[in-house]
C-alpha positions in Angstrom: 29.0 127.7 155.0 28.6 127.1 151.4 27.0 124.1 149.2 30.9 123.0 148.4 32.2 123.1 152.2 29.4 121.0 153.6 29.8 118.3 151.4 33.5 117.9 152.0 34.9 119.4 148.9 36.7 122.1 149.0 37.6 124.4 145.8 41.8 124.4 145.9 43.3 126.9 143.5 46.7 125.6 142.2 50.1 126.6 143.2 51.0 129.7 141.2 53.8 128.5 138.1 51.9 125.4 137.9 51.9 123.4 134.3 48.5 122.9 133.1 48.9 122.9 129.9 44.5 122.5 128.9 43.5 124.7 132.1 40.7 123.2 133.8 37.1 124.3 134.6 35.9 127.8 132.9 39.3 128.4 131.6 39.9 125.2 129.7 40.9 125.3 126.1 38.5 124.8 124.0 40.4 122.9 121.4 41.7 119.9 124.6 38.7 117.3 122.7 40.8 118.0 119.5 44.3 117.5 120.7 43.4 114.0 122.3 42.1 113.1 118.8 45.1 113.7 116.9 46.9 111.8 119.5 44.5 109.4 119.1 44.6 109.3 115.3 48.6 109.6 115.9 48.9 106.0 117.5 46.0 104.5 115.5 48.7 104.9 112.4 51.8 104.0 114.7 50.1 100.8 115.6 49.0 100.1 112.1 51.0 100.9 109.6 54.5 100.6 111.0 56.6 97.9 112.7 58.4 99.5 116.5 61.3 98.1 117.9 64.0 99.1 120.0 67.2 100.3 118.8 70.3 98.7 120.3 70.7 100.1 124.2 72.9 99.8 126.2 71.7 102.3 129.3 70.3 100.4 131.2 67.2 100.8 134.1 66.4 103.4 136.2 64.6 102.3 139.3 62.4 104.4 141.4 59.0 104.7 141.9 58.6 103.3 138.4 61.0 101.5 136.4 62.6 103.7 133.3 65.3 103.5 131.1 68.3 105.5 131.4 68.8 107.5 128.7 64.8 107.1 127.5 64.1 104.2 124.7 65.7 104.7 121.4 62.9 103.2 118.7 62.9 102.3 115.2 59.7 102.7 113.2 59.9 101.0 110.2 56.7 101.5 107.1 54.8 98.1 106.3 54.9 97.5 103.1 
């Protein structure tokens, strides 16, 4: 028995055609940390330099495991002066 099996941890390969944008383990994308940084910079600029407001939408809410807007959530961004 391997050490992983004796500890109760089993290595399970992902199912075929599983979407894994940055890979996993030794095959992980070297740019995944850069992508995370770019997203943080984008959100920082949206939060500090723009005003957000929801556009008029009469689509309603879909209740499943989570509450979600039926047709997305239209947003309007205006630059702060």
